[in-house]
N, C-alpha and C positions, 0 to 999 in steps of 0.2 A: 645627388638628390638626397636630402635628409630623410631619415626614417620617420614616418608619421608617428606622432606622440599623442597618447590619450591619457586622460585621468584614470580611466578604468577600461580594461578589456574583460569581457565576460564570455566564457566558453560554455556553450550549451544554451540553445534557444527553446527550452521546454518551459514548464510553468515557473520554476524558480528563476531561471535566467532571464526570461522575458520581463518578469515583474521587477526584478532587481535593476535591469537596464532602464526600464521606464521610470522607476522611482529615483534612480541616480541621475538620469538625464534631466528630470524635472527639478532637481536640486541645482542644476546649472553645470553639472560635470560633462566633460566631453567623453562619450561612451561609445565603444565598439562592441557589438554582439556578434559572435562567431558560432557557427554550427556546421558540422560535416554532412548532415543529412540533407536530402533534397527538399523536404517539407518541414515547416515550422510546427512545433508542438504536437507531434503525432500522438503522444500519450494522452493529451487533452482531447484530441479529436476522437479517439476510440473509447474513451472512458464513459462509464455510466450508460452503456448502450448507445453511445453517440450523442448523449445529452449532457455529459460532464457533471458528475457529482462534486461540485466545486468547493463546498465546505459543509460543516455540520453545526447546527445550532446548539447541540447538547455538549459541545466541547467545554470542559471546565478548565480554564487556564490556570486555576490555582492547584489543580491536581492532575498534571499531565500524565502521571503514571497510570491513570485510569484508562487512557486511550492510546498510549504510545509505548513502544517496546524499544529496548536498547540497554546497553550496560548502565546508562544513567539517564532515564527518561526525564528526570527533573531538569536536565540541561536545557530543554526547549521551553521551560516556563517563562524565561525572560522575554524571548522573542514573541511567544504566543500572547503574552499579556500586553505587549506594546502594539501588536497588530492582530486584532481579534477577528473572529468570524463576522462580527457585526460591522467591522471596518470594511471587509471585503464585500459584504452584502450591500453596504452603502455605495461602493464603487459600481457594482453590478446595476443597482437601481439608477445611479446617475447616468449610466449608459443606456437606460431604457430597456434593459434585457428582462423579459418576463421569466419567472422561475416558480418552482413549486417544491413543497416538502413531500417527499415520498413516504418515509416513516423513520422513526428514531432520529429525527433532526436532520436527515439527509436532504440537501438542497440540490436540485437539478435545473438546468436551463429548460424552459418550456419547448423551445424550437430545436436548437442544435448546439452542440459543443462549439461549432464554428462561431457562434455569437461571442463566446468567451475568448476565443482566439483573436477575433476581430477587435474586441475591447482591448486586449493586451497590446496588440500591434498599434492601435490608435494611441494608447498611452505612451508607447515607445516613440511614436511620431511626434507627440506633444513634447517629448523630452529631447528631440533632435538626435535620437540614437542612430548611429550608423550600423548597418546590418549586412554582414557578409555570409551568404548561405546559397548553395553549399560551398564550404571552404574548410579544408582539412588543416589541422595544426601539425606541423612536422616535428618541431621541438620547441622547448622553452628554456631560456637562459636567464639567470638572475645576474644583473649587472650592478656593480658598485656605484657607478655614476650614471646619471640619466642622460638622455639624448640632448637635453636642453642645457647641459652644463651645470646642473644643480648638484649639490653634494649628496642629496639623498639617492637611495637606490631605486632601481626600476627593473622591469621584466621586458625581455625581448621575446616576442612570440613570432616564430618563423612559420608562415602560413603558405598555402597554395597560391595566395595572391600577393606574396611578398612579406617582408618583415614589418612588424609594428612594435612600438614600445609603449609601456604603460606604467604609471606610478603604482597602480593596484591591479592585481589579477584575481578574478572571481571564477571559481570552478563550480559550474552548475550542470555537470554532465550526467547526472542521474546514476542509475545502477545497471545491473546486468539483465534485468527482466525484459522480456519481449524483444529479443535480438532482431527480429524481422523488421522492427521499426527504427533500428539504428542504435540500439543499446550497445555500449562498449565499456571496457575497463579503463578508459582513458584517465578518469579522475583518480582511480586507485594507483595507477602507474605514476601519475604526477605526485601523489602523496608520498609514494616510496622515493621518488627522485629527491624530495626535500626532507626525507627521513622522518616522516610523520607516521605514528603508529596506526595500524588498521585492525579493526575487529573482523573476525572471520565472516565472510559473506555466505549467504545461502538464500534460496528462494523463499519469499514470504507471500502470504495471501495466495496460496497455491493449492490445487487439488491434490489429494493423497491417493496413493496407489497401493495395491495389495498383490501378493503372490497369485499367479494365474490359477493354480489348482485350488488354493484356499478361497479364492473369490468366485469360483465357478458357480456355487449355489445362488449367488446374488447378482451375477452378471445379467440374468434375465430381467432384473428390475431396472436396467438402464433407462433413464428418462423419467423415472418416478421421483417426485419431489414431495416433501412433507415437512411440517415443523417439528423440530426435535430440540432436546437439550443435549449439548455435547460438552464433554469436559476431558481434561487431561491433567497430569501432574499429581504429586503427592497431596495428602490432606492439607498440609501446611501451605503448599504452593499451588493448590488446585485452581484452574482457570476454567470457567464455564460460559457458554453462550446459548441463548435461546433464539434460534434462527432456523431458516429453511435448509434442509439437506437435499442433495441431488445424487441419486445413484447413477454411476457411469459404467461403461463396459470394463473399465480397468480399476475402478475404485469409487471414491466419494468426492463430491464437489458441492457447490452451492455456498451461500453466505456462511452457514454454520461451520463448514469445513475450512473455508478460506480464513475465517477468523481464528479458528483453533490452530491452524497450521503455523501461525507465527509463534505459538507457545509450545507446540509439539516438538519433542526431541526424539531422534532416531532410537528405536527400541522401546519407546514408551507406548503403553496401550491407550486407547481412547475408550471412554465410557459414553454410551449413547442411550438416551431415553427416547424411544420411538413413539411414545404416547404421553408427552408431558401434560400435566394438568388432569390426567385421568387416574382414578383409583382402579387399576386393572384387576387386582384380586377380587374386589367387591363386584365389579362389572361381570367378571366371568362366573362368579358364584351365583349371582342373580340369574344369569343366562342359563346356568345348569339347572336351576330350580324351575324354570318355566319353559324351556325349549328342548326340542329333540333334533334340532338342526345340527349339521356338521360343525365342528369347532371352527373351521375356516370361515364358514358362513356367518357365524356369530361374531367372530373376530373382525370380519369385514365391516361391521357396524361401528367399530372402534378405531380402526386404522384403514388405510387404503386397501382395496380388494387385492391388488397384486401383492402387496406386502403380506396380507393375511394368508393368501394361498401359498406363497413361498415359505413363510414361517412354519405353517402347519405341516408342510411336506417334509420337513427336516427331522421329524420325530414320529415314530409309529403311534405313540400314545396320543398324538394330536390329530390323528387321521380317523376320527370316529365321531359319532354324535356326542354333543357336549354333555348330555345327561348320563352318558355311559363312561365319561372320563373320571378318573380318580381326582380327588381334591389335590393330591400331591402333583399330578401331571399338570393341572391347571395352574397351581402355584408356580411350578417350574416355567410354564409358558409366560406367565405374568412377569416373573423375574427376568427372563431372557429378553422380553420386549422393553422392560424398563431399565435394564442394566446390561445392554449388549456390549460386551467387551471384545475389542479387536485391536490388533497391532499393525499399523501400516508398514509396508516394506520400503516405502520411499515416497517421492512426490513426482508431479509431472514436470518438474524442473523449471528453468528460467523461461522456456518457451511459453508456459502457461501462467507463470507467476506474475502477479500485478505489481509487486515491489521486490526490492532486495533488502534482506535483513543484514545488519552489520554495515561496515564502511569505515570512513575516517573516524578515528576514536575522538569522542567529544572532549576528552581530557587535553587534547592538543589544541583546542579552539577556545576562543573567548565566547561565552554565551551572550554577551552584550552585542558583539560586533561580528561574530563568526570568523574573525581573523585568527590565523595561526599564531600561537604564542611564541614559537621558536623561529618563525619565518615572516618578517614584517612585509606587509602589503599583499599577502596571499590569503585568500578567503575561500571557504567551502560552504555551500548552501544546498538545501533540498535533500534529495534522496541519497546523494553520495555520502552523506553524513550518517553515522550510526544512530539514527532516529527513524523509527518506522511506526506509522499510525495504523489504527484499525481500519477495516473496510468502512466506507461510508462518508468520504470527504475529508477525513483527518489528514491524509498524506498531502492533499492539495493545500490544506490550511497551513501545514508545516512549510510547504514551498513558499506560500505567500509571506508567512511571518518571518522565516529565516531570511528571505530575500529583502524584506523591508528593513530588518535589523542591519543587514550588511549595507544596503544602499544608504542608510542614514549615517553609517560610520565611515564610509569612504571619504578620504580627504580630497579637498579641492585644490587645484593648482594655484 
């Protein structure tokens, strides 16, 4: 019995894999989509609180370095400019899926992430895509001659359901983040098999942790959220975000920390303004002139009460009526709140990370097609590549755009 032959086999039925399969199938290619997990698109299913933040209106395709991280963020410019957020929004609208903008351009499905998954599966069905799931891949072999007797090369993919061959192999296996939903290092192992360079991987969009003893004074604030400005890096390379911060028992989380985590390097301090937009020295000086309340009570009018109480308790000079405090003590309090410096000891790791930083080096890939420059017919798309977006729909847009670029470039039989 001859080995089944496809124009393209796509490994990974997440956002990038599903979309690439659909687009390639609708071009008339014979496509097989394979995934080892029991369920399709688990990352879509759990994203955005179950509503899937599927893209971002504010993405500037002319300046990808503004919203993407990697050794060469400009690599994604070609794909993003050819399949834009507006293109995906049009697809969502065509399927009648209601959506809303939360803030800062972030778009979510009104009802459920399941609507986005159903849309992608419907698009695959329209393209006649064959879908094997769950189905593990045992190994992959590059063959000099194809099963059809042609002179061009092909790939043999040996799976739990038997061998298949394909003119093109697309790797859309994602990264290492959230292993409980099936994340694996398969894509990186395959890249090594074909001698492709990898950029060091680490958790991205991840909560930061602190030494237990050092964090003890702040652990009582677990559950407290407030808007902050957070920054890291030297003056020349400083990166800052104005977002909400969340205190946890082990450290800091919330959108502000998830964003900065992609730029934070081990050993680097963070600088946090816990009262952005406020002139704290002036506010405290005015309070001293008119009030006899405890400093903590006055401070509670400027920042959350729990934060005010915790802060005031860390210095004896701040545990008195504000009219009795020295100007120097109040200036020190204002400075500490506006420029809280602290150095994380680590992160919550891949189990809590939304994405994986690093991956297949973009220098090994064509930015037009996502094909390997040194290995014909092998493509890498989505999170497995060293392109990581900000929180807020940017990573999904990279999945859609890189998938579309690849699908358009896949050769037909």
